[in-house]
N, C-alpha and C positions, 0 to 999 in steps of 0.2 A: 613908446618906451615903457616897459613894465618895471616897477620898483616896489619896494615893500616898506611898511611902517609898523612898528609895534607900539601900542598905546594901552593905557589902562582900560579895562572893560567898561568902567563907569563913564568913560569919556564920550561914548557914542550912544545915540538913540537908534532904535530899529528903523525909524523913518529916514534918518540921515543916510543910513547904509542902503536902504531900499531905493531911495532917490538917486544916490550915487551909482548904484548898480544899473538903474534904468538909463542913466546918462552915459554909461560906459566908463565911468571913472574907476569904480571898484569892480574887480573881476573875481576876487576870492577873499573870504574871511575865514580864519580859523582861530580856535581858542587855545591859548597857551597860558595855563595857570590862571592868573587874574588879569591877563592882557589879551588883546586881540591882535593877531597878525593880519594886516590888510595889504593885499597886493592889487595893483591896478595902474592906470595911467595917471601920472602926476602932471597936470596941465599947467605949463608956464611957470608957476611960482615954486614948484618943487615940494620936498618933504616938509620944510619948515611951515609952509602955508597950510598944508593938510593937517599938521600937528596942531596948529593954532585953531583951525576950524574944529578939530576933534575935541579939544579941551574946552571950547566954548559952546559946544552943541550938545550938552548933556541930555536935554530932552526938549526939543523945540519943534514938534510936528505941527502940521498945519491945522487950521481951525476945523477942518472937516472931521478931525478925530475928537473934537469936543474938549481938548485939553486947554486949560486956562488957569490963570492965577486967581485965587480967591479963597473963600472959606466954605468947604463943602457942607451941604445940609445933610448930615447923617444923624440918625436917631440912636443907633446902637453900634458898638464896635465889638466884633466877635472873632471869628476864625481869620487867620492870616497866612500869607505866603509871600515870600520875596520873589520878584521876577527879574527881568533884565536890569542891569545897572542899579540904580537906587530906588526902583519902583517897588512899593509895598502894596499888596492887595489885601483889603480888609472887608469882611462880610458884614452887612447891615441887615439883620433879620427884620426889624420893625420897618425899616425903609425899603425893604425888598430890592436891594441893590448891592453891587460890588463897587467899592471905592478903590481907585488906583491913585496913589499919592507918591510924589517924589520925596524921598527921605534923604536929605543931604547929610552924610555921615562920613566926614573926612578922616576920622581917627582910624588908624590901622593897628589894632592890638593883636596880641598873640598869647596863647597859653590859656590856662584855666580861668574861668570866671566863677566866683563863689560869693554868695551873699546869704548869711544866716538870718533867719527871721524875716524873710522877704516880705511877707504879707503885713507883718507888724510895722516894718519900715515904710511900706506904701501907705498904711493907715495913718501913720504919724505925719507923713508928707501931705496927705490929702486932708488931714484934720478930722478924721472920722474914727469910730471904734473899729477894731480889726474885724469884728463880726460883719461890718458893712462893706467889706472888701471881697470881691470875687474876681479871681484871675481867670479870664476866659480862654486865652491862648497865648503862645509865645512863638517867636520866629527869630532866627539868627541872621543878621545883616551879612550878605555874602562877602563883602570886602572888609568892613571894620571888625566883624565878629562880635559886635555888641549884640545884646539880647533885647528884643522888643516884646512887650507884653501889653495886651489889651485888658483893661480892668473895668468892672462895673462897680460904681460907688453907690451904696444904698439899694433899695428894692422897691418894687411896685412902680407907681406912676412917677415917683420922685427920683428914680434911679437915673444916674448919668454915667456916661462912658468916657474913659480917658485912655490915651496912648502914652506909654512910658518906655524909657530906654534905660537898660541896666548895663553899666560899664565896669571896668576894673579899677575905677577910681575909689580907693578906700574911704576918702573923705566925703565924697558925694557920689555914691554908686547909682542913685536913681534920679532921673530927670524926666519931667513931662515933655512930650513932643507936641507942641501946639499945632492944631489943624486950622491955622489962620494964615492968610496970604501965602498959600502953598500952590504948587503946580499939581493939578489933579484932573481926573476925569471919572465918570461913573458909568456903569452899565446896569440898566434896569432889568429886574426879573419879572417878566410880564405874567408868568403863570404861578405866582406865589399863592399859598393857601390863604384863605380868608383869616383875618385877625379876629379871634374870639377870646378875649381875656377871661371870660367866665367858664370856658371849657376846662374839663379836668386836665387835658393836655392840649394846650394851644398849638395847633399845627404850624402857625406862623413862626413860632420860635425855632422850628426845625427846617425853615426854608433853606438855610445854609448851615450844614453840619460840619463841613470841612472844605478846604480850598487847597489846590496845588497848581503850580505853574510848571508846564513842561512843553517843550518843542513849539513855542510860540502861542500856546493856548492856555487859558485859565480854566481849570476844571473845578466844578462846584457840585458837591453832593448835597442832597437834601430832599425835602418834600415839595411836591407841586400840587396844583388844584386839578390835575388830570385824573382820569379813572384809575390808572395805575400810578399811585402818588410818588413812590420812591423813584428818584431820577438822578441822572447826571446831566448837568448843563455845561456847555462849552462856549467860551467867548474867545474870539481871536483878540490879540493885543498887538498894537493899539486898538482900543475898542471901536467897533463899528455898530451898526444898528441891528446886527443879527445875533440872536441867541439860539443856539442849537440844543435841543432837549432829546435825551434818550431815556425812556422809562425802563426800569429794570425789575427783574423778578429773581428770587433765589429760593433754594430749598433750605428750610430751617430745620436742622437735625433735631434739636431738643424740643422744638414745637411740633415736629412731625407733620409739617405742612409746607406748601409753597406759599410765599408771601410777596406782596407787591406794595404794601403800605408801611413797612418798617424801614426807616431811613438808615443809610450808612452812617455810622458814628465817627469813623476815621478812615482815611485811606492814604496810600502812597502810590506814586507813579514810578515804575521801575522798568528799565530795559532788561529783559532776561533772554539770554540766547539770541540777542539781536532784535527782539521784538518788544514793543512797548505794552506793558500791562498796567492795569489798576488793580492793586491788592487792597481789598476793603474789609472792614470789620463791622459786625452788627451786634446788637445786644443779644446776649444769651447763647452762645457767642460763635456764630459761623464766621469763618474766614473765607472770602470769596475772591476768585480771580476773574477779571474781565479783560479780554483782549481788546485793546483800544481800536483795532481794526474793525471790531464788531459793533462798536458804539456809534452807529450811524444816526444822523438827525432824523427825528420822527419815527424811529423804530422802537420796538419793544424787545428787550434782550434778556435772555435767561443767563445769569452768571453761573460760574462753575464753583460750587461749594467744595473746598478742598480740605477743610479742617473744622472740627468742632472743639472749642476750648472749654465748654462747660456752661451749664445753665446758671441763671442768677448773676451774671457778670456782664460788664460793658467794657469794650476796648476803648480807652480814652485817647490813645495815640498809637499810630502805626508809623514806624520810621524805618527807612531802608538805608543801608550803608555797606561799605566793603570792609571786611575784617579778615586779616590773614589771607588776602587774595581771593576771598569768597564773598559773593553777594548774599547778605543776610537781611532778614526782616524782623524787627523787634516789635512785639505787641505789648503795649502798656495796658494793664487791666485794673479796674477799680476794686475788684473783689478776689482777684487771683494774682499770683506772682507774675513777674515779667516772663514772657515766653519768646524764645528765639526760634525762627523757622528758616529753612533754606529757600532762597529765591528760586533755585533750580527745581526744588521739590514742588513749589507753587506752580511753576510753569507746566510740570509734568504730572501733577496730581490728578487722580481720577475724580470725577464728579460724584459727590455723595448724594444718593437719592433715597436712602432708607434711614430710619431712626437708629440711634445707639451705635453709630460708627464714628470713630474719632478722626479718621483721615490721615493726612501726612504727619510725619514725625515732628515733634517739637521738643525743645530743651527748656525745662522749667528752671528759672533762676530764683532761688529763695532769697538771695542777697544780690544787689541792694533792694531793700523793701521800702514800701511807702511812697513809691514814685507815682505821680499823677499825670505828668506831662514830660515829653522828651522831644528834643530837636537835635539834628546833626550840627555839631559845632565846627569841627575841622577834620583833618585826615586821621587824627588819633583820639579824639574825644567826642562825646555827646554831652549835651547840657540837659539837666532835668530839674523839675520842681518836685521836691520830696518832703514828705511830712517828717518834721524833726521835733526836738524837745521844745523849741520856741516857735512853733507854728510851721510855716512852709519855708523851706530853704531852697535857694538856687545853687546847684552844684554841678561841677564838671566831673565826668566819669570817663576813665580810659576805656576805649572800645575793647582793648585786649583783655580787660577784666570781666567782660560780659560773656 
């Protein structure tokens, strides 16, 4: 007998679903908003029993996946991306690993989230001068819509990292998320560059420059110790022992050369015209499209440079979302205004192979200015970190205004 059940998406682990499918219990799973519609055989005890299993099996895969309760040994907390359910992926450059940690966040908030003087409030909370606070990355919890930030406190050998949560609670908007007695697993990066603190640019700090989760895989951009250093790594999740690496090459318009050692600074994964792409940005500022179908393990792939946004600039964030029924890609720059490009134009853009060519069209947004980071918040808003009168502010901005 085939029946159906609708439960919150956070109630199930991927392993529970895979195991149930193998046993013939689950035949179909589909996404409906923040819920999963599950169809299959309900053996003996019916819907109530399956619902009970669902709500208690948030993340309980077998030991073969290396997931356990404890305190992960991480050295740095950098780039982040949320995956299925409550799983947050965090890059650890110094430790050359990806941490997957279950973040239980039952709060379900809606609407804008705004905190003026975010860096100052973080400094006060941590008991350090604001100059000793560096916000590394932010990510939005897919269910609660709270904003998570990784922060480095101090510098040099004494620097430490913390994970913080920003909520809509005006009285206590910022709280530390302790990484003790948590469910976690890690994936090692076996081809990380050597750590050389005395180098002018320590390549180890660019092992992980950005992270995205898409279609069951954790994508990691950064440098490797291979001959062609710029790479995309891919890990299946739940983590297994396999790390797949594809080295990449691009034509750099303003540098007038092909390059294999410049890392991606930010990227997004987007399905365009039914096909998955990685849209990546590099310093000085090529925007490059990679078809995921081409990023095969062990291969060297030449990306398709589709735009040049200008020399002396770094894209600090690339975010894709739908606005007015159209797929758009927003590029956050450190020395130039926000730029909006069409996802369709990225997919169809011709490869730039000669200097002094700008490529596909872009819309330059002079306002809002001073944005350093951006994340997709919900159907109508993005959330940004923006330079303000009192330091760095966390602000929600309507997509319709961009």
